C-alpha positions, -999 to +999 in steps of 0.1 A: +308+183-040+335+203-056+361+181-039+344+150-052+344+163-088+380+173-085+390+139-073+370+122-101+386+144-127+421+136-113+413+099-114+400+100-149+432+117-160+453+088-150+459+053-165+442+025-145+460-007-139+444-041-147+428-058-117+449-089-123+475-105-145+466-141-140+434-160-149+426-196-145+409-222-167+403-249-142+437-256-126+457-240-155+469-205-150+468-181-180+494-154-174+493-121-193+531-118-191+536-152-207+511-144-235+529-111-242+563-129-244+548-155-268+532-128-290+565-109-291+584-140-303+558-147-330+560-111-343+598-112-342+599-144-362+573-132-387+591-098-394+625-114-394+614-140-419+601-113-443+633-093-440+655-123-444+638-134-476+638-098-490+675-097-485+679-129-505+679-155-478+662-189-479+626-190-469+620-208-436+656-201-423+644-177-395+621-203-381+650-228-380+672-203-362+644-195-337+643-232-327+677-227-312+677-190-304+644-188-285+651-214-258+687-202-254+674-167-251+648-175-224+675-193-203+699-164-208+673-138-199+664-156-167+701-161-158+709-124-162+679-115-141+688-139-113+724-129-113+718-091-113+689-094-088+701-123-068+689-108-035+653-117-046+661-154-046+690-161-022+696-152+014+677-154+046+640-160+041+643-166+003+636-197-017+662-204-044+637-225-063+618-193-071+646-185-095+631-212-118+597-195-118+601-177-151+563-173-154+564-148-125+583-124-146+620-114-146+639-116-179+670-096-186+671-086-222+709-087-224+711-122-211+685-132-236+704-115-264+738-130-254+727-166-250+702-163-278+730-153-301+748-185-291+718-205-302+715-184-334+752-190-341+747-228-339+718-226-363+736-203-387+766-226-389+744-255-396+729-236-424+761-221-437+750-185-434+766-155-417+753-146-382+757-108-386+734-109-416+708-129-397+711-104-368+704-075-391+673-092-404+660-099-368+669-066-352+636-046-357+615-076-348+635-081-315+629-045-303+592-048-313+590-080-293+605-061-263+578-035-267+551-062-266+567-078-236+564-045-217+526-049-219+531-079-196+548-057-170+516-036-171+495-066-162+519-076-136+518-041-121+556-038-120+586-018-133+571+016-127+586+049-115+581+074-087+549+093-079+537+118-106+509+142-111+511+140-148+479+132-166+493+099-179+503+087-144+496+050-137+472+041-109+486+010-090+463-009-067+466-033-037+462-068-049+451-097-027+457-134-031+438-154-004+461-184-009+492-163-002+487-127+011+523-119+003+519-129-034+505-098-050+516-109-084+489-136-085+464-115-066+434-095-076+427-058-070+395-056-049+379-022-046+408-004-064+426+007-033+456+027-045+491+020-032+507+049-013+528+062-043+500+060-068+498+074-094+533+067-107+554+071-139+545+042-162+582+036-172+573+003-190+550+024-212+579+049-219+601+020-229+573+005-251+569+037-270+607+042-272+612+007-286+587+012-313+605+044-323+638+025-324+622-002-347+610+025-371+645+041-371+662+008-377+639-001-406+642+033-422+680+035-419+684-001-432+663+007-462+679+041-470+716+031-465+714-007-472+733-015-440+749-049-436+775-069-417+757-065-383+753-027-385+715-029-383+718-048-351+744-024-338+720+005-345+693-013-326+715-019-296+726+018-296+691+031-300+676+008-273+703+014-247+701+052-252+665+050-241+670+023-215+696+046-198+672+074-188+642+051-183+662+029-160+671+060-139+634+066-134+625+032-120+620+026-083+619-012-082+646-030-062+680-032-080+716-037-072+739-006-076+775+000-086+790+033-078+756+047-071+740+036-104+717+007-111+734-023-128+713-019-159+724+017-163+760+007-164+751-021-189+733+004-211+764+027-211+788+000-220+767-016-247+759+018-262+796+026-265+803-009-279+775-006-305+787+027-318+823+014-322+811-017-340+787+004-362+817+026-373+842-002-378+818-026-396+813+001-423+849-008-435+837-043-445+819-028-476+784-030-488+756-053-476+762-090-480+755-105-514+722-124-516+740-156-527+758-157-494+726-158-475+712-189-491+713-220-469+740-245-481+716-275-479+689-259-500+693-258-538+685-224-554+655-223-577+675-207-605+702-234-604+701-254-636+713-290-639+746-296-658+728-313-687+703-284-690+731-259-688+751-278-716+720-279-738+715-242-733+751-235-742+748-256-774+716-239-784+732-205-778+762-214-800+740-226-828+719-195-826+750-173-828+765-192-858+762-181-894+732-192-914+752-218-934+764-235-902+729-235-888+715-250-920+742-277-920+733-286-884+697-288-892+703-310-923+724-334-901+696-336-876+669-344-901+687-367-926+679-404-925+703-425-906+726-448-926+721-485-922+745-503-900+768-524-923+773-550-897+736-558-897 
């Protein structure tokens, strides 16, 4: 009995995994991973819009930028994943068409950022606004979206670390898909049979918490120091990669290595260094961008007055500033009866 109680206590001290990550409404699959990605995009757009308007930008601009940046980013994220983990899709016994199945998970954040930036640049040029300023407005929302996306990894039961006896260890279960026994991603855990390494480090949870901390840091630093010219985005990159470095070292999923380190570890090192250099050099560009430079070129400002109105305002100001005798003369001319036209 004592052994049973001990085992029960140990189980209750761990984090259980969901039984499944995919549900069906008729023939339509509802995937938790996809829902998390969509929720993250919505939050990023909402927060980015608020920050952009607060900085003096045109309302609705972030949504217009997202129309280009989001699809570019999804394609870029998938390309990065397929390139850096090509052994999952190419070679003996692999199906290259699986590389197109983005709904099964597998998005590389730096591919998403790189190609997403191309889409954002296209939109920014169309609007006549600086890309670095837009990146600064979007940075906190992007890292929060990454945090939300990690919840999708929890439902997919993926991206975890090695075995652990810590109380927040993650229980991972055998999942079974009767249509394809090898497809555990679309399977269901029956009976909660733990996998051999269970419980494991929930590295996706570590990254989720780290990302939220980075978002708070970026928002605080931006508000306190009024960062601009892409420095907010650089701070986000530096903060995120600092965490991704040690979290990536804990993961046990299959990955390619260079000189004994996972590819994403090297990516984190290089991008961290680049972000720090940019953050320092961009400070020489002076204070944050002026609000008038963030207004879309094809949208008239609400405080812009028409030439006629501006001329009338100037005339009124001149009369108001003139001596009393001049103002009285102007008033008399305005009220005197018009003289008859001699030609009539």
